[in-house]
Legacy VTK file of the C-alpha trace (Angstrom):
# vtk DataFile Version 3.0
C-alpha trace
ASCII
DATASET POLYDATA
POINTS 282 float
5.005 80.083 156.483
3.510 76.616 156.449
0.735 77.868 154.167
3.281 79.228 151.733
5.134 75.922 151.661
1.866 74.047 151.221
0.853 76.268 148.296
4.264 75.817 146.666
4.064 72.057 147.113
0.536 71.988 145.678
1.601 74.085 142.709
4.537 71.785 142.045
2.290 68.729 142.213
-0.167 70.301 139.757
2.662 71.112 137.327
3.962 67.529 137.561
0.457 66.131 137.027
-0.097 68.304 133.948
3.305 67.299 132.560
2.610 63.611 133.182
-0.825 63.851 131.583
0.643 65.625 128.554
3.328 62.935 128.222
0.738 60.123 128.463
-1.481 61.793 125.859
1.509 62.262 123.551
2.440 58.591 123.906
-1.156 57.559 123.240
-1.247 59.669 120.091
2.090 58.190 119.029
0.847 54.568 119.164
-2.835 54.999 118.312
-3.925 53.435 115.060
-0.573 51.822 114.204
-0.882 48.613 112.174
1.059 45.909 110.399
-0.393 45.323 106.939
0.714 42.226 104.990
-0.739 41.313 101.626
-0.177 38.691 98.948
-1.920 36.494 96.409
-0.579 33.247 97.880
1.557 31.998 100.777
4.992 33.575 100.955
7.438 35.555 103.068
8.636 39.106 103.552
11.160 40.773 105.871
9.809 42.982 108.672
12.396 45.467 109.956
11.452 46.962 113.329
13.250 50.112 114.390
11.541 50.482 117.774
9.920 48.018 120.174
6.527 46.651 119.019
3.909 45.032 121.234
1.106 42.854 119.910
-1.853 41.726 122.008
-2.644 38.499 120.168
-5.475 37.429 122.494
-7.503 40.564 121.744
-7.547 39.746 118.021
-9.158 36.321 118.175
-12.738 37.518 117.852
-12.179 40.404 115.451
-13.503 40.133 111.927
-11.428 43.013 110.502
-7.974 41.443 110.870
-8.092 38.998 107.942
-9.459 39.964 104.532
-9.234 36.902 102.290
-10.809 35.330 99.231
-9.585 31.836 99.942
-10.170 29.367 102.747
-7.263 30.236 105.013
-5.540 33.490 105.956
-2.990 34.436 108.580
0.608 35.272 109.413
3.488 33.711 111.342
6.222 36.035 112.592
9.519 34.248 113.213
13.276 34.081 112.872
14.076 30.728 111.373
12.408 28.151 113.604
11.860 30.586 116.482
8.200 31.628 116.302
7.293 34.871 118.083
3.583 34.888 117.297
1.015 33.685 114.809
-2.615 34.375 114.081
-4.534 32.310 111.557
-8.190 31.984 110.564
-9.889 29.251 108.556
-13.420 28.619 107.341
-13.273 25.129 108.829
-12.862 26.807 112.239
-15.914 28.967 111.636
-13.576 31.871 110.797
-12.302 32.113 114.388
-8.820 33.621 114.448
-6.479 31.452 116.473
-3.432 33.209 117.932
-0.306 32.138 119.778
0.963 33.239 122.267
-1.403 35.591 124.162
0.872 38.644 123.816
4.357 39.383 122.566
6.864 42.245 122.550
9.305 42.388 119.636
12.662 44.058 120.063
14.164 46.106 117.213
15.571 43.958 114.439
14.594 41.956 111.357
11.900 39.290 111.426
10.429 36.997 108.791
6.715 37.271 108.160
5.195 34.180 106.576
1.770 34.765 105.047
-0.493 31.714 105.039
-3.029 32.055 102.234
-4.621 30.102 99.396
-5.925 33.176 97.620
-5.554 36.998 97.673
-5.260 37.963 101.356
-4.556 41.093 103.387
-3.783 41.018 107.083
-4.336 44.225 109.055
-2.850 43.640 112.474
-3.306 46.343 115.123
-0.125 47.050 117.089
-0.534 48.052 120.717
2.730 49.974 120.731
4.778 50.994 117.692
6.619 54.013 116.388
4.690 53.889 113.107
2.684 51.572 110.859
4.292 48.940 108.641
3.139 47.798 105.202
4.648 44.994 103.162
3.899 42.696 100.247
4.999 39.078 99.985
8.257 38.848 98.027
9.150 35.123 98.140
6.783 32.130 97.816
6.590 29.598 100.629
5.030 26.173 101.062
1.853 25.703 103.055
-0.749 22.937 103.088
-4.217 22.349 104.435
-5.966 19.057 105.219
-9.482 18.698 106.528
-11.724 15.804 107.424
-15.349 15.455 108.469
-16.523 12.998 111.088
-17.885 9.507 110.499
-20.952 9.088 112.748
-21.745 5.643 114.125
-24.416 5.317 116.785
-23.895 8.807 118.146
-20.122 8.407 118.284
-18.151 10.674 115.936
-14.788 9.451 114.638
-12.538 11.884 112.792
-9.063 11.148 111.439
-6.819 12.923 108.989
-3.290 12.328 107.724
-0.761 15.076 107.097
2.962 15.454 106.468
5.401 17.072 108.911
9.018 18.187 108.572
11.531 19.659 111.012
10.875 23.292 109.974
7.057 23.005 109.837
4.723 25.082 111.982
1.421 23.199 112.244
-1.930 24.157 113.715
-4.591 21.507 114.311
-8.114 22.788 114.869
-11.271 20.849 115.712
-14.741 22.404 115.637
-17.943 20.649 116.737
-21.610 21.483 117.011
-24.063 18.931 118.323
-27.671 18.509 119.388
-26.578 16.428 122.358
-24.488 16.819 125.491
-20.867 15.729 125.242
-20.020 12.710 127.368
-16.324 12.695 126.551
-13.989 13.926 123.819
-10.503 12.574 123.143
-7.843 13.289 120.574
-4.422 12.047 119.625
-1.822 13.804 117.462
1.151 11.627 116.563
3.668 10.531 113.970
2.703 7.309 112.248
6.012 5.920 113.516
4.751 6.553 117.071
1.136 5.351 116.908
-1.193 6.039 119.797
-1.409 2.888 121.934
-4.553 0.803 121.776
-6.937 1.925 124.444
-5.683 5.531 124.331
-9.293 6.756 124.512
-9.835 5.005 127.851
-8.618 8.057 129.720
-10.800 8.603 132.776
-12.445 11.770 134.057
-9.465 12.602 136.304
-7.271 13.142 133.254
-5.218 9.962 133.695
-4.663 7.407 130.992
-4.215 3.689 131.457
-1.901 3.719 128.472
0.445 6.358 129.832
-0.041 6.281 133.574
0.325 10.081 133.799
-1.968 13.075 133.336
-2.663 14.123 129.776
-1.716 17.602 128.670
-3.301 20.315 126.544
-0.966 22.134 124.090
0.299 24.282 122.641
3.557 22.315 122.399
3.596 18.696 121.359
6.542 16.417 122.068
8.078 15.920 118.601
9.002 12.296 119.206
5.945 10.870 120.930
2.179 10.837 120.546
0.203 13.374 122.511
-3.107 12.472 124.082
-5.597 15.146 125.053
-8.792 15.157 127.015
-10.895 17.821 125.323
-12.971 19.937 127.679
-14.900 21.861 125.060
-16.499 21.369 121.675
-13.643 23.063 119.843
-9.896 23.083 120.431
-6.625 24.043 118.783
-3.121 22.620 119.125
0.241 23.894 117.859
3.227 21.829 116.762
6.246 24.133 116.718
9.284 23.567 114.474
11.734 21.158 116.070
14.892 19.565 114.681
14.203 16.415 116.753
10.832 15.860 115.101
9.940 12.558 113.529
9.401 13.751 109.956
7.074 12.218 107.424
3.555 10.919 107.976
1.561 12.212 110.941
-2.116 12.013 111.845
-4.751 13.540 114.074
-7.413 11.257 115.515
-10.524 12.378 117.391
-13.273 10.380 119.093
-16.382 12.091 120.454
-18.699 10.117 122.703
-22.151 11.690 122.745
-25.638 10.954 123.939
-27.077 11.773 120.512
-26.020 12.662 116.997
-23.303 15.100 116.017
-24.547 17.603 113.452
-21.138 18.967 112.541
-17.586 17.904 113.223
-14.566 19.211 111.340
-10.848 18.612 111.811
-8.478 21.004 110.012
-4.675 20.893 109.900
-2.688 23.827 108.494
1.061 23.505 107.985
3.561 26.201 106.966
7.201 25.426 106.212
9.348 28.133 107.777
12.617 29.252 106.288
15.537 27.805 108.319
LINES 1 283
282 0 1 2 3 4 5 6 7 8 9 10 11 12 13 14 15 16 17 18 19 20 21 22 23 24 25 26 27 28 29 30 31 32 33 34 35 36 37 38 39 40 41 42 43 44 45 46 47 48 49 50 51 52 53 54 55 56 57 58 59 60 61 62 63 64 65 66 67 68 69 70 71 72 73 74 75 76 77 78 79 80 81 82 83 84 85 86 87 88 89 90 91 92 93 94 95 96 97 98 99 100 101 102 103 104 105 106 107 108 109 110 111 112 113 114 115 116 117 118 119 120 121 122 123 124 125 126 127 128 129 130 131 132 133 134 135 136 137 138 139 140 141 142 143 144 145 146 147 148 149 150 151 152 153 154 155 156 157 158 159 160 161 162 163 164 165 166 167 168 169 170 171 172 173 174 175 176 177 178 179 180 181 182 183 184 185 186 187 188 189 190 191 192 193 194 195 196 197 198 199 200 201 202 203 204 205 206 207 208 209 210 211 212 213 214 215 216 217 218 219 220 221 222 223 224 225 226 227 228 229 230 231 232 233 234 235 236 237 238 239 240 241 242 243 244 245 246 247 248 249 250 251 252 253 254 255 256 257 258 259 260 261 262 263 264 265 266 267 268 269 270 271 272 273 274 275 276 277 278 279 280 281
C-alpha cells in the first residue's frame, strides 16, 4: 500500500514538474527577443504606451555596442513622465562611447510614458527588454531641446584643470561625464558641480583622503542626485565618472559649471569633460 502511494506521489510530482517546465519555457519564449526601438533624425519625443509590465535591466546595457546606432556625437533615450525619470541610457563619443545608464534596473507598469530621444544626428536605439508582452517601435514625433558642452583639460606641471559652463533649468535632465587616460598614477581627483550663484568655496579641493572637506565639514558624496540649491563636491575614485542632475522645481536656474582638478605624478594624455542636457516636457 505504501508503495502504491509512493508511486502515485512520484507520478504527481513528475506531472507538476513537467507542467512547471512547460510554463517556464512558454514564458521564456514570450519575452525572448523583445525590444524597444526608437528612431529619429534629431532630439525629440514620442509616447510609449505599455499594455503589460515591462522590465529593463539598464546595467546590462552599459557595455553593449549594439544598443545605439548613431551618426552624430550623442545618442540615447530618457523615459519619463514629466519630471519623473524612470530610466535613461546615453552614449557619447567624449565618453569613449560608453553607454551610461540610470538606474540599474526598472520595472514599468502599464500606462503611457514619454520617450525623449537625445541625438544630434540620425539615431536608432534598440533597447532589449527583459520582460515584455511584445516589441515596441516608434519614431520621434515632436522636437525637443538638448545641448552638449565639452571641454578638454589645461595641463600645468602634471596637474590637469578642466572647467565647462552650461545652462540649467527646472525641467532639465543633465548628465556630466568625465573621462581620463594618463601615463601616471593618480594622486587625487576632485570635482565640483554647482550653480554660478552657489560657487564652490575656496579650498574645496583640499578634501583629505578620508572623504572629509575642510570647506564643508562633512563627508563628500558621489551622485547620482545633486542638491539643486548647493554645490556638490566629489572625491573621484577612478579615472572616469558620471553624475546625474535630475529635474527639480527648486533648482537654481541659469548658469552652472563643472570644475575638475586632477593631481598626478606625471602628465595627463587625455582628459575630457562632457555635459549633456535634455529639457523634459513638464
